[in-house]
Steps between C-alpha positions, in 0.01 A plus 500: 500500500488375858817301432680825413372661821619197698849536350499871581377447858720202584820570306540860387361685803719317757800559273434871446361611837636484854228461759530573872440214740256684725136572423379835372375739767134597505562865412731395213228270367247782502736738323610242239140393437390862453787571261431181303127573474572856387728368225809682627855397414616254767864473399706517818189549713403140574584443865725203561605451136788622289564461128834357390541724199782306336311172519184668378679631192664161442164321515352752258793458260451124502125536435566756225752275326282190529217693337711667232734220391240287319374806314850602394575144380181497294574832332880469479513460121273802455697709749828416325373647173354824640678832447720605792311828546177312561683274746628804692148639528370156600768467768402842638136390514591171669715684755205722586276195516751328729506783754124554484432130553748490789313782669170316452653173628648669805177669603303179437728284714509760779120514500485120505734484801312781674172315462657178627653673806178689575295180482741323737478788749123514454472134600701585812310814606151430358462121507119518507461737207566412137750727325312493170175626653625739769825664383332803342282545807803493730680745274207741515464467879875551542480821297216619726706417809794698363270796434380483860866478612443195718804375691654172389381324816133568421528439125451121509194517724353783290540302178361178649200681645415659166552174312258321732244781471495474123 
């Protein structure tokens, strides 16, 4: 499974996403981390990244065909003998399955990129705090700071002070 994730991280993501050269700003990191922790849709909201939609669809089509071709070769003789009405209904079901699986794939790859970008920015802005142990804490403290309407200049100090206290 890790080999598949390596292929996704090293081949598919650089092909499908355009990433800005500069680092993510502190306020953008806080907002992206909060949205990611809350499980919100991050499509088009990851600072410094953009999805190449055409390439994303092309990659999905290739994956879909690689997965479906062996199955269709195995069942070709059976499919050739089935009534055409059943094949029409099957094609409708597979079309629905295609679009549903594309939606799942797209949200999964966007979440994967968002996590990767957030972790890179985290290493830049919070080098002494582990992302895995502190991201929910920072998200909660950021929400408190927004409720108190703190200015952006005081936000970083406020979050660091509360992280150290806890």
